[in-house]
C-alpha positions as CSV (number, residue, x, y, z in Angstrom):
1,M,18.5,-73.8,57.5
2,E,20.9,-73.3,54.5
3,K,18.6,-70.6,53.1
4,N,18.7,-68.7,56.4
5,K,22.5,-68.7,56.4
6,I,22.5,-67.3,52.8
7,K,20.0,-64.6,53.8
8,I,22.1,-63.7,56.8
9,I,25.3,-63.5,54.7
10,I,23.6,-61.3,52.1
11,L,22.0,-59.1,54.7
12,S,25.4,-58.7,56.5
13,S,27.1,-57.9,53.2
14,I,24.5,-55.2,52.4
15,I,24.8,-53.7,55.9
16,G,28.6,-53.8,55.7
17,T,28.5,-52.1,52.3
18,I,26.2,-49.3,53.5
19,F,28.4,-48.7,56.6
20,L,31.6,-48.6,54.6
21,T,30.0,-46.3,52.0
22,T,28.9,-43.9,54.8
23,V,32.3,-43.8,56.4
24,I,34.1,-43.2,53.1
25,S,31.5,-40.5,52.2
26,T,32.0,-38.7,55.5
27,V,35.8,-38.8,55.2
28,V,35.7,-37.4,51.6
29,T,33.3,-34.6,52.6
30,T,35.5,-33.7,55.6
31,I,38.6,-33.5,53.4
32,S,36.7,-31.5,50.7
33,N,35.4,-29.0,53.2
34,E,38.9,-28.5,54.7
35,N,40.3,-27.9,51.2
36,K,37.5,-25.3,50.5
37,K,38.5,-23.4,53.7
38,D,42.1,-23.4,52.6
39,N,41.3,-22.1,49.1
40,N,39.1,-19.2,50.2
41,D,42.1,-16.9,49.8
42,N,42.1,-17.7,46.1
43,L,38.6,-16.4,45.5
44,I,37.6,-13.1,44.1
45,M,34.1,-11.6,43.8
46,V,33.0,-10.9,40.2
47,N,29.5,-9.6,39.7
48,N,28.5,-11.1,43.1
49,V,29.9,-14.6,42.1
50,L,33.0,-16.0,43.8
51,Q,35.5,-17.1,41.2
52,D,38.7,-19.1,41.9
53,I,41.9,-17.4,40.8
54,T,44.4,-20.1,41.7
55,V,47.3,-20.6,39.3
56,D,50.6,-22.4,39.5
57,S,52.5,-20.0,37.2
58,D,52.3,-17.0,35.0
59,D,51.7,-19.3,32.1
60,D,48.3,-20.4,33.5
61,I,46.6,-17.1,32.5
62,D,45.0,-17.8,29.2
63,L,45.0,-14.4,27.5
64,Q,43.6,-15.8,24.3
65,D,40.2,-16.8,25.8
66,E,38.1,-13.7,25.7
67,N,35.5,-15.4,27.9
68,E,38.0,-15.9,30.8
69,V,37.9,-13.4,33.6
70,I,41.6,-12.5,34.2
71,G,40.9,-10.4,37.3
72,T,38.9,-7.7,38.9
73,L,39.2,-4.0,39.3
74,E,38.0,-2.3,42.5
75,I,37.7,1.4,43.1
76,P,36.3,1.9,46.7
77,K,35.5,5.6,46.2
78,L,33.2,4.7,43.3
79,E,31.9,1.5,44.9
80,L,33.1,-0.3,41.8
81,S,34.0,-4.0,41.5
82,A,34.1,-5.3,38.0
83,P,35.5,-8.2,36.0
84,I,38.5,-7.8,33.6
85,K,38.9,-9.7,30.4
86,E,41.6,-9.7,27.8
87,G,41.2,-7.4,24.8
88,I,39.3,-4.1,24.1
89,E,37.0,-5.4,21.4
90,Q,33.3,-4.3,21.7
91,E,32.2,-7.8,22.6
92,I,34.5,-7.7,25.6
93,L,33.7,-4.1,26.7
94,A,30.0,-4.8,26.4
95,N,30.1,-6.7,29.7
96,S,33.5,-6.2,31.3
97,I,36.6,-4.1,31.6
98,G,39.1,-4.8,28.9
99,H,42.8,-5.2,29.2
100,F,44.9,-3.7,26.4
101,N,46.8,-6.8,25.1
102,N,49.8,-4.7,24.2
103,S,50.2,-3.6,27.9
104,S,51.5,-5.6,30.8
105,I,49.2,-7.8,32.8
106,W,51.1,-7.5,36.0
107,D,54.5,-5.7,36.2
108,G,55.0,-2.4,34.5
109,N,52.0,-0.4,33.2
110,V,48.7,-2.3,33.2
111,C,46.3,-0.5,30.8
112,L,42.5,-1.1,31.1
113,A,39.5,0.3,29.2
114,S,35.7,0.4,29.7
115,H,32.7,2.3,28.4
116,N,31.4,5.3,30.4
117,R,27.9,5.3,29.0
118,G,25.5,3.2,26.8
119,D,22.2,1.5,27.1
120,S,23.2,-2.0,25.9
121,V,26.6,-2.2,27.5
122,K,28.1,-2.1,31.0
123,H,29.7,1.3,31.6
124,Y,32.1,0.6,34.5
125,F,34.1,3.8,33.9
126,D,31.1,6.2,33.9
127,R,32.5,7.9,37.0
128,I,36.3,7.7,36.8
129,N,36.4,11.4,36.1
130,E,35.5,11.8,39.8
131,L,38.9,10.3,40.8
132,V,41.5,12.7,42.2
133,N,45.1,12.3,43.2
134,G,45.4,10.0,46.2
135,D,42.3,7.8,45.5
136,T,42.8,4.1,45.7
137,I,42.5,1.5,42.8
138,I,42.8,-2.2,43.6
139,Y,43.8,-4.6,40.9
140,K,43.4,-8.4,41.4
141,T,44.5,-11.1,39.1
142,K,45.6,-14.7,39.3
143,L,49.1,-13.3,39.9
144,G,48.1,-11.4,43.0
145,E,46.6,-8.2,44.3
146,R,48.0,-4.7,44.1
147,S,46.8,-1.4,45.4
148,Y,47.5,1.8,43.4
149,Q,47.2,5.5,44.2
150,V,45.9,7.9,41.6
151,I,48.7,10.3,40.6
152,Q,47.2,11.9,37.5
153,T,44.1,12.4,35.4
154,K,44.1,13.8,31.9
155,E,42.5,14.0,28.5
156,I,44.3,12.6,25.5
157,E,43.7,12.2,21.8
158,N,42.0,9.0,20.8
159,T,45.1,8.2,18.6
160,D,47.5,8.6,21.5
161,W,48.5,5.0,22.3
162,S,51.6,6.1,24.4
163,I,49.4,5.6,27.5
164,T,49.9,1.8,27.1
165,E,53.7,2.1,27.2
166,N,55.7,1.3,30.3
167,K,57.3,4.7,31.0
168,T,58.5,4.1,34.6
169,K,60.7,1.0,34.6
170,D,61.1,0.9,38.3
171,K,57.4,1.4,39.2
172,N,54.2,-0.4,38.6
173,T,51.4,1.7,37.3
174,I,47.8,1.2,36.1
175,T,46.1,3.3,33.5
176,L,42.3,3.5,33.1
177,V,41.0,4.8,29.7
178,T,37.5,5.7,28.6
179,C,35.7,7.9,26.1
180,I,34.7,11.4,26.7
181,T,31.0,12.1,26.2
182,N,30.3,13.9,22.9
183,Q,34.0,14.1,22.1
184,P,34.8,11.0,20.0
185,E,38.3,12.2,19.3
186,K,39.2,12.4,23.0
187,R,39.8,9.9,25.8
188,F,39.9,10.4,29.6
189,C,42.8,8.7,31.5
190,V,43.4,7.9,35.1
191,I,47.0,7.0,36.0
192,A,47.8,5.4,39.3
193,E,51.1,4.2,40.9
194,E,51.5,1.1,43.0
195,K,51.4,1.8,46.8
196,I,54.5,0.5,48.4
197,N,54.2,-0.3,52.1
């Protein structure tokens, strides 16, 4: 008789533990799913992979980590959506758009570079010469999203770094830079100004 009581107590404990575990698991899953729904606004698409861009402050962008995607660039006319990383070294430009580290990452003039040709590298800027005044460029980072309108395209010397300067203190601009085929001493630039609603 005593053995049956012990078996019933053990069986009741096991059933109670299973029930409690199931309830806790259901509650945690429900809360987790609700949080995922709330965070969908903080996701960006990079190479067909959703990446979280949530930050609490400007300090949370690690510009020293060359592997960190700091944002994306979208150009609807060219059907382009590409990741942006900090720096313009060859290792970075081989698989992403590079951000000039001497230019602004948000306010002022954001300056970006990419290849326009090559077999072993991504060439995201191979068609930026097709952009004309009025075309849209969308820049997304952990700090937010901005739409720009192309205002100028031009050729510059490869030594002309003035394009990275913030020339319009009261306007946000974005400058895209790439090489010109068979002209190593030249660069092609697209300059766009933030659209204000």
